[in-house]
C-alpha positions as CSV (number, residue, x, y, z in Angstrom):
1,M,0.0,0.0,0.0
2,K,1.8,3.1,-1.3
3,A,1.5,6.1,1.0
4,T,1.7,9.6,-0.5
5,N,1.4,12.9,1.3
6,P,2.1,12.7,5.0
7,C,-1.3,14.0,6.3
8,C,-4.3,12.5,7.9
9,S,-6.3,12.5,4.7
10,C,-3.8,10.2,3.1
11,W,-5.3,7.2,4.8
12,A,-7.3,7.0,1.6
13,L,-11.1,7.6,2.1
14,P,-13.6,5.3,0.3
15,P,-14.0,6.5,-3.3
16,S,-17.7,7.3,-2.8
17,G,-17.1,10.3,-0.6
18,R,-16.7,11.4,3.0
19,I,-17.8,9.5,6.0
20,R,-19.5,11.5,8.7
21,Y,-20.3,10.1,12.1
22,S,-23.1,11.4,14.4
23,R,-22.8,11.0,18.2
24,G,-25.3,9.0,20.1
25,N,-26.6,7.3,16.9
26,N,-26.0,4.0,15.3
27,S,-26.0,5.4,11.8
28,M,-23.9,7.8,9.8
29,R,-24.9,11.1,8.3
30,G,-24.0,12.1,4.7
31,D,-24.4,10.8,1.2
32,V,-21.9,7.9,1.3
33,R,-21.9,4.3,0.1
34,M,-22.3,2.0,3.1
35,F,-20.1,-1.0,3.4
36,V,-22.0,-4.2,3.3
37,S,-23.1,-4.9,6.9
38,T,-22.8,-8.5,8.3
39,S,-23.9,-7.4,11.8
40,S,-27.5,-7.6,13.0
41,S,-29.0,-4.9,15.1
42,S,-28.8,-7.2,18.1
43,Q,-25.1,-7.6,17.5
44,T,-24.7,-3.8,17.4
45,N,-26.7,-3.4,20.6
46,D,-24.6,-6.1,22.3
47,L,-21.4,-4.4,21.2
48,V,-22.6,-1.0,22.5
49,E,-23.4,-2.5,25.9
50,Q,-20.2,-4.5,26.1
51,I,-18.1,-1.4,25.3
52,R,-19.9,0.8,27.8
53,E,-19.7,-1.8,30.6
54,S,-16.0,-2.6,30.0
55,Y,-15.1,1.1,29.9
56,L,-17.0,1.9,33.1
57,A,-15.4,-1.0,34.9
58,R,-11.7,-0.6,33.8
59,E,-11.6,2.2,31.2
60,T,-9.2,1.5,28.3
61,D,-7.8,-1.7,29.8
62,G,-11.4,-3.0,30.1
63,V,-12.1,-2.3,26.4
64,L,-8.8,-3.8,25.3
65,D,-9.4,-7.0,27.3
66,L,-13.0,-7.2,25.8
67,L,-11.7,-7.1,22.3
68,L,-8.9,-9.5,22.9
69,S,-11.1,-12.0,24.7
70,S,-13.0,-12.4,21.4
71,P,-10.7,-11.5,18.6
72,S,-12.9,-13.1,16.0
73,S,-14.9,-9.8,15.9
74,L,-11.8,-8.2,14.6
75,I,-10.4,-10.8,12.2
76,T,-13.2,-13.2,11.2
77,T,-14.1,-12.8,7.5
78,T,-17.3,-13.6,5.6
79,K,-17.4,-16.4,3.0
80,N,-17.6,-14.1,0.1
81,D,-15.0,-11.4,0.7
82,M,-12.4,-10.1,3.1
83,E,-14.5,-7.6,4.9
84,P,-14.5,-8.1,8.7
85,M,-17.6,-9.3,10.4
86,V,-17.9,-6.0,12.4
87,D,-17.4,-3.2,9.9
88,V,-15.4,-0.3,11.2
89,H,-17.4,2.6,9.6
90,E,-20.9,1.1,9.7
91,T,-20.8,-0.6,13.0
92,L,-17.7,-0.4,15.2
93,I,-17.2,3.4,15.4
94,P,-20.9,4.3,15.6
95,S,-21.1,1.7,18.4
96,I,-18.3,3.4,20.2
97,L,-20.0,6.8,19.9
98,E,-23.3,5.3,21.2
99,A,-21.5,3.6,24.1
100,M,-19.6,6.7,25.0
101,S,-22.5,9.2,24.5
102,D,-22.3,10.4,28.1
103,E,-18.5,10.7,28.1
104,N,-16.1,13.4,26.9
105,K,-14.0,13.5,23.8
106,G,-11.0,12.2,25.6
107,S,-12.9,9.0,26.6
108,I,-14.0,8.4,23.0
109,A,-10.4,8.7,21.9
110,S,-9.3,6.3,24.7
111,V,-11.8,3.7,23.3
112,M,-10.6,4.3,19.8
113,N,-7.0,3.7,21.0
114,A,-8.1,0.5,22.7
115,V,-9.5,-0.8,19.4
116,I,-6.3,0.1,17.5
117,G,-4.3,-1.4,20.4
118,A,-6.2,-4.7,20.1
119,C,-5.3,-4.8,16.4
120,C,-1.7,-4.0,17.2
121,F,-1.6,-6.8,19.7
122,L,-2.9,-9.3,17.2
123,A,-0.6,-8.1,14.4
124,T,2.5,-8.3,16.6
125,D,1.8,-11.4,18.5
126,N,3.1,-14.4,16.5
127,T,0.7,-16.8,18.3
128,A,-2.5,-14.7,17.7
129,L,-2.9,-14.9,13.9
130,K,-3.0,-17.9,11.7
131,G,-1.6,-16.6,8.5
132,E,-0.9,-13.7,6.1
133,E,-4.6,-13.4,5.2
134,E,-5.6,-12.6,8.8
135,K,-2.7,-10.1,9.0
136,A,-4.0,-8.4,5.9
137,V,-7.4,-8.1,7.5
138,I,-6.0,-6.6,10.6
139,S,-3.9,-4.1,8.6
140,K,-6.9,-3.0,6.6
141,R,-8.8,-2.6,9.9
142,V,-6.1,-0.3,11.3
143,Q,-6.2,1.7,8.1
144,D,-10.0,2.0,8.4
145,L,-9.7,3.1,12.0
146,M,-7.3,5.9,11.1
147,I,-9.7,7.0,8.4
148,G,-12.4,7.0,11.0
149,Y,-10.2,9.0,13.4
150,D,-9.6,11.6,10.7
151,E,-13.3,12.0,10.3
152,L,-14.0,12.1,14.0
153,Q,-11.4,14.9,14.3
154,K,-13.0,17.0,11.5
155,N,-16.6,16.4,12.6
156,M,-16.4,16.1,16.4
157,G,-12.9,17.2,17.5
158,V,-11.9,13.7,18.6
159,A,-8.3,13.6,17.6
160,P,-5.7,10.9,17.4
161,D,-2.7,11.4,19.8
162,I,0.9,10.1,19.9
163,V,-0.4,6.8,21.4
164,S,-2.9,6.3,18.5
165,Y,-0.1,6.9,15.9
166,S,2.3,4.6,17.8
167,L,-0.1,1.7,17.9
168,A,-1.1,2.1,14.3
169,Y,2.6,2.3,13.2
170,S,3.5,-0.8,15.3
171,A,0.6,-2.8,13.8
172,L,1.4,-1.9,10.2
173,E,5.2,-1.9,10.1
174,C,5.4,-5.7,10.4
175,V,3.2,-6.3,7.3
176,P,5.2,-5.9,4.1
177,N,2.4,-4.4,2.0
178,Y,1.6,-1.8,4.6
179,Q,5.1,-0.6,5.5
180,D,4.8,2.6,3.4
181,L,1.6,3.5,5.2
182,A,3.3,2.8,8.5
183,S,6.0,5.2,7.6
184,T,3.4,7.9,6.6
185,I,1.7,7.4,10.0
186,L,5.0,8.0,11.8
187,V,5.7,11.1,9.7
188,T,2.3,12.4,10.6
189,A,2.9,11.7,14.3
190,L,6.2,13.6,14.1
191,K,4.6,16.6,12.5
192,Q,2.0,16.7,15.2
193,S,4.7,16.5,17.9
194,K,6.7,19.2,16.3
195,K,3.6,21.5,16.2
196,Q,2.7,20.8,19.8
197,S,6.3,21.2,21.2
198,G,6.6,24.8,19.8
199,S,9.5,27.1,19.1
200,K,11.6,26.0,22.1
201,R,11.9,22.5,20.7
202,R,13.0,23.9,17.3
203,K,15.7,26.0,18.9
204,T,16.9,23.0,21.0
205,M,17.2,20.8,17.9
206,A,19.0,23.5,15.9
207,S,21.5,23.9,18.8
208,M,22.1,20.1,19.0
209,R,22.8,19.9,15.3
210,R,25.7,22.3,15.7
211,K,27.5,20.1,18.3
212,P,29.2,16.7,17.9
213,P,26.9,13.8,19.0
214,S,27.6,11.7,22.1
215,T,26.4,8.3,23.4
216,F,24.9,7.9,26.8
217,K,27.9,6.0,28.0
218,E,30.3,8.7,26.8
219,A,28.3,11.4,28.6
220,E,27.9,9.4,31.8
221,P,30.6,11.2,33.9
222,T,29.2,14.6,32.9
223,L,25.7,13.5,33.6
224,R,26.7,12.3,37.1
225,R,28.1,15.7,37.9
226,M,24.9,17.3,36.8
227,L,22.3,14.9,38.2
228,G,24.1,13.0,41.0
229,S,26.5,10.2,41.6
230,S,23.8,7.5,41.5
231,F,23.1,8.2,37.8
232,D,24.1,5.1,35.7
233,V,23.7,3.9,32.2
234,L,22.3,0.4,32.6
235,L,21.8,-0.5,29.0
236,E,22.5,1.2,25.6
237,N,22.2,0.3,22.0
238,D,21.7,2.1,18.7
239,D,17.9,2.5,19.4
240,L,17.5,3.1,23.1
241,A,19.0,3.5,26.5
242,V,17.9,2.5,30.1
243,I,19.3,4.7,32.9
244,N,19.2,4.7,36.7
245,K,17.5,8.1,37.4
246,P,18.6,9.6,40.8
247,S,15.9,10.6,43.3
248,G,15.1,14.3,43.2
249,V,15.7,14.7,39.5
250,P,12.7,15.7,37.4
251,C,12.3,14.0,34.0
252,F,11.6,17.4,32.3
253,H,10.6,20.9,33.1
254,K,7.5,22.4,31.6
255,K,9.0,25.8,32.5
256,T,12.7,26.0,33.3
257,T,13.5,27.9,36.5
258,T,16.8,29.7,37.2
259,A,18.1,26.7,39.1
260,G,17.2,24.5,36.2
261,K,19.4,26.2,33.7
262,I,22.6,24.3,32.8
263,K,24.8,27.4,32.7
264,K,23.8,28.3,36.2
265,A,24.7,24.8,37.4
266,R,28.1,24.7,35.7
267,Q,29.2,27.8,37.7
268,K,28.9,25.8,40.9
269,D,31.5,23.5,42.3
270,K,31.8,20.7,39.8
271,T,33.5,18.5,42.4
272,D,30.3,18.3,44.4
273,T,28.2,15.6,42.9
274,S,25.1,16.3,45.0
275,S,21.9,16.6,43.0
276,S,20.8,19.3,45.4
277,L,23.2,21.8,43.7
278,S,20.6,22.6,41.1
279,D,17.2,21.7,39.6
280,I,18.4,20.4,36.3
281,S,16.0,18.1,34.6
282,L,17.0,14.8,33.0
283,E,16.0,16.0,29.5
284,D,18.0,19.3,29.8
285,A,21.1,17.4,31.0
286,L,20.9,14.9,28.1
287,V,20.4,17.7,25.6
288,S,23.4,19.6,27.0
289,C,25.5,16.4,26.4
290,N,24.0,16.1,22.9
291,V,23.0,12.4,23.1
292,A,20.7,11.1,20.5
293,L,17.0,11.4,21.5
294,S,13.8,10.7,19.7
295,T,11.4,13.6,18.9
296,L,8.0,11.7,19.1
297,N,7.1,13.0,22.6
298,P,6.1,16.7,22.4
299,D,6.7,17.1,26.1
300,A,10.3,15.8,26.3
301,L,12.8,14.5,23.9
302,G,13.4,10.7,24.2
303,L,11.0,10.2,27.1
304,V,8.8,7.1,26.7
305,H,7.5,6.9,30.3
306,R,8.0,8.9,33.5
307,L,9.2,8.5,37.1
308,D,8.2,11.0,39.7
309,R,10.8,13.5,40.7
310,G,11.3,11.9,44.1
311,S,11.5,8.3,42.7
312,S,14.7,6.6,41.4
313,G,15.5,3.7,39.2
314,C,15.0,2.3,35.7
315,L,13.9,4.7,33.1
316,I,13.9,4.0,29.3
317,L,14.7,6.6,26.7
318,A,14.3,6.2,23.0
319,K,17.0,7.3,20.5
320,T,14.9,6.8,17.3
321,D,11.3,7.7,16.6
322,A,10.5,4.2,15.2
323,V,11.6,2.5,18.4
324,H,9.9,5.1,20.5
325,A,6.6,4.2,18.8
326,R,7.2,0.5,19.4
327,L,8.0,1.1,23.1
328,M,4.8,3.2,23.5
329,A,2.8,0.4,22.0
330,E,4.4,-2.1,24.4
331,F,3.6,0.1,27.4
332,F,0.0,0.6,26.2
333,L,-0.6,-3.1,25.7
334,R,0.8,-3.9,29.2
335,R,3.5,-6.1,27.7
336,T,6.0,-4.7,30.1
337,T,6.8,-5.7,33.6
338,K,7.7,-2.9,36.0
339,T,8.9,-3.9,39.5
340,Y,9.4,-1.3,42.3
341,V,10.7,-1.5,45.8
342,A,9.8,1.0,48.5
343,L,10.4,1.7,52.2
344,L,7.0,1.9,53.8
345,Q,6.2,3.5,57.2
346,E,3.7,1.1,58.9
347,S,1.2,2.7,61.2
348,S,-1.1,1.3,63.9
349,T,-3.9,1.1,61.3
350,S,-1.7,-0.6,58.7
351,S,-3.5,-3.4,56.8
352,M,-0.4,-4.7,55.1
353,K,-0.1,-8.5,55.0
354,E,2.9,-10.4,53.8
355,E,1.7,-10.1,50.2
356,G,-1.5,-9.2,48.4
357,L,-3.3,-7.6,45.5
358,I,-4.5,-4.0,45.6
359,E,-7.5,-2.8,43.5
360,H,-8.0,0.7,44.6
361,P,-8.8,3.8,42.6
362,V,-6.2,6.5,42.0
363,H,-7.5,10.0,41.3
364,G,-10.9,8.4,40.7
365,R,-9.5,5.9,38.1
366,P,-9.3,2.1,38.5
367,A,-5.8,0.9,39.4
368,K,-4.3,-2.4,40.2
369,S,-1.0,-3.4,42.0
370,K,0.6,-6.4,43.6
371,Y,2.9,-6.2,46.6
372,R,5.1,-8.5,48.7
373,V,6.9,-7.7,51.9
374,L,10.6,-8.5,51.6
375,E,11.7,-7.5,55.1
376,R,10.4,-5.7,58.2
377,N,12.5,-3.9,60.7
378,Q,10.9,-3.5,64.1
379,S,13.4,-0.9,65.4
380,S,12.9,1.5,62.6
381,G,9.2,0.7,61.9
382,L,10.0,0.4,58.2
383,S,9.2,-2.3,55.8
384,L,11.0,-3.1,52.5
385,V,8.2,-3.9,50.1
386,E,8.2,-5.0,46.4
387,F,5.4,-3.7,44.1
388,E,4.4,-4.7,40.6
389,I,1.9,-2.4,38.8
390,F,-0.6,-3.5,36.2
391,T,-2.0,0.0,35.4
392,G,0.0,3.1,34.9
393,R,-1.7,5.7,37.0
394,K,0.1,8.8,38.2
395,H,1.5,8.3,41.8
396,Q,-0.1,4.8,41.8
397,I,2.2,3.1,44.3
398,R,2.3,6.1,46.6
399,V,-1.5,6.3,46.7
400,H,-1.9,2.5,47.1
401,A,0.7,2.4,49.9
402,A,-0.9,5.3,51.8
403,E,-4.6,4.6,51.3
404,A,-4.9,0.9,50.6
405,L,-2.2,-0.3,53.0
406,S,-2.2,2.7,55.5
407,S,1.6,2.5,55.2
408,P,2.9,5.5,53.1
409,V,6.2,5.6,51.3
410,F,8.8,6.9,53.8
411,N,9.5,10.6,53.4
412,D,6.6,11.1,51.0
413,N,5.2,14.4,52.1
414,K,2.4,14.4,49.6
415,Y,0.6,11.2,50.6
416,G,2.3,10.7,54.0
417,K,0.6,10.2,57.4
418,N,-0.2,13.8,57.9
419,E,-2.3,13.8,54.7
420,D,-6.0,13.4,54.7
421,K,-6.9,9.9,53.6
422,S,-8.9,11.3,50.7
423,S,-5.9,13.1,49.3
424,S,-5.8,11.2,46.0
425,M,-9.3,12.5,45.2
426,G,-9.1,16.0,46.5
427,K,-6.7,18.9,46.9
428,Q,-3.1,17.8,47.4
429,K,0.0,19.4,48.8
430,Q,2.5,20.8,46.3
431,E,5.6,18.6,46.1
432,D,8.9,20.0,47.4
433,P,11.1,20.7,44.4
434,K,14.0,18.9,46.2
435,E,11.8,16.1,47.5
436,Q,13.4,12.6,47.6
437,F,11.4,9.7,48.9
438,F,12.0,6.0,49.1
439,L,10.5,4.5,46.0
440,H,12.8,2.8,43.4
441,A,12.0,1.3,40.0
442,R,14.1,-1.8,40.5
443,R,13.5,-3.7,37.3
444,L,12.1,-3.1,33.8
445,T,11.3,-6.0,31.4
446,I,10.1,-5.6,27.8
447,P,10.4,-9.2,26.3
448,R,9.5,-8.3,22.7
449,L,12.4,-5.8,22.6
450,G,14.8,-8.1,24.5
451,I,15.0,-5.7,27.5
452,D,15.5,-7.0,31.0
453,V,17.3,-4.4,33.2
454,E,17.7,-4.0,36.9
455,A,18.8,-1.0,38.9
456,P,20.4,-1.8,42.3
457,I,18.6,-0.6,45.5
458,P,20.4,2.5,46.8
459,C,22.9,1.4,49.5
460,S,21.9,4.2,51.8
461,W,18.4,2.8,52.1
462,L,19.5,-0.5,53.6
463,D,22.6,0.7,55.4
464,D,21.2,3.8,57.1
465,V,17.5,4.4,56.8
466,F,16.0,0.9,56.9
467,T,18.1,0.0,60.0
468,G,17.2,3.2,61.8
469,K,20.7,4.7,61.9
470,V,19.4,8.0,60.5
């Protein structure tokens, strides 16, 4: 499938004309030729109800699991042609709009991403599809979904985001006849990112082009001086790097303060490796060293996921845009394993057993974690606890520790014992710019990309804090 101009309309609309969707209605508006429908009204009604219930229960994860539990609705073909049983334009997208009629545009986009994500999972999982014919059906379905997204954006303001493009790219790049279209999708994503990132990004990129490039490993000594002695490059290849982010270092600044400027930091004593010297972000430090970073994320170069400022440990950064898109797809599809360790301060009301599963909302959204107590110290009152998270909510472990276990992360002023128990739902304290608490991303595993990296627990935790010496 040859792609031409890198814009949304190049997904190639049906020759009969424009598709227009109406919200809260199981039909389309406009003078267009309908695809032949193979779904009965009862099928459509069932799909609407299933999407609605799945989203209300577990949001995007619920819809994704719904679709993957019965992939035949995505890939089964009729006896006469290659059109899927549930047509995208006639049935699937109108069903999404009907199911989400009481929700906002962001929720509609989330469900659209879940459908593209299900296609991406099937296209990239070697055990899911039986042959090239089914891959072709899935690829056509992704193309149709991007056409649908284009029309939703024009008619309703429901726009694809970087996640949408990453999922579509990852689904199509592995199918030979669709690789040109995959490249076009990636170019479109990069144009959107460039537009959203503004003039500051353009100036940064121009400055980087004037300097000789560096690898993460070559820049490691300089980065330690800027960010702290615990900074380490754990893994690096031509496409990505995994680093050990020190506690207290922000991933990026939306607005750079005086303390966050590199020139300001360099005037200070370079022999002092303390990260408290300045407020330099990880992104700014990497840019100053001119390491290769992808441009897909409009918020920060190279950043695929985030760690809180006060957290430390494994953080992956993309060097190329193609790999950045693949990594985003892996995180969205929950094909990564993220293991954390934390020092928790148990209280008299603590409900923490030796191990358990936590299903507790974070900021009003469903969230799921698993924990296991590794060691308890009676003298310090601290417990070393391992967490694995199955959803990616902001501050998930910190909220689960404080609210579900009544054992907040040690030194976490935001969700600590002085906080009201409803803090994750209501007004929260502002984080101290220099805050460092005891939550560490110990291990990151992404099997499809061959990544399995571990960052050692900071020695000071076990030698001083956990034992009660400080």
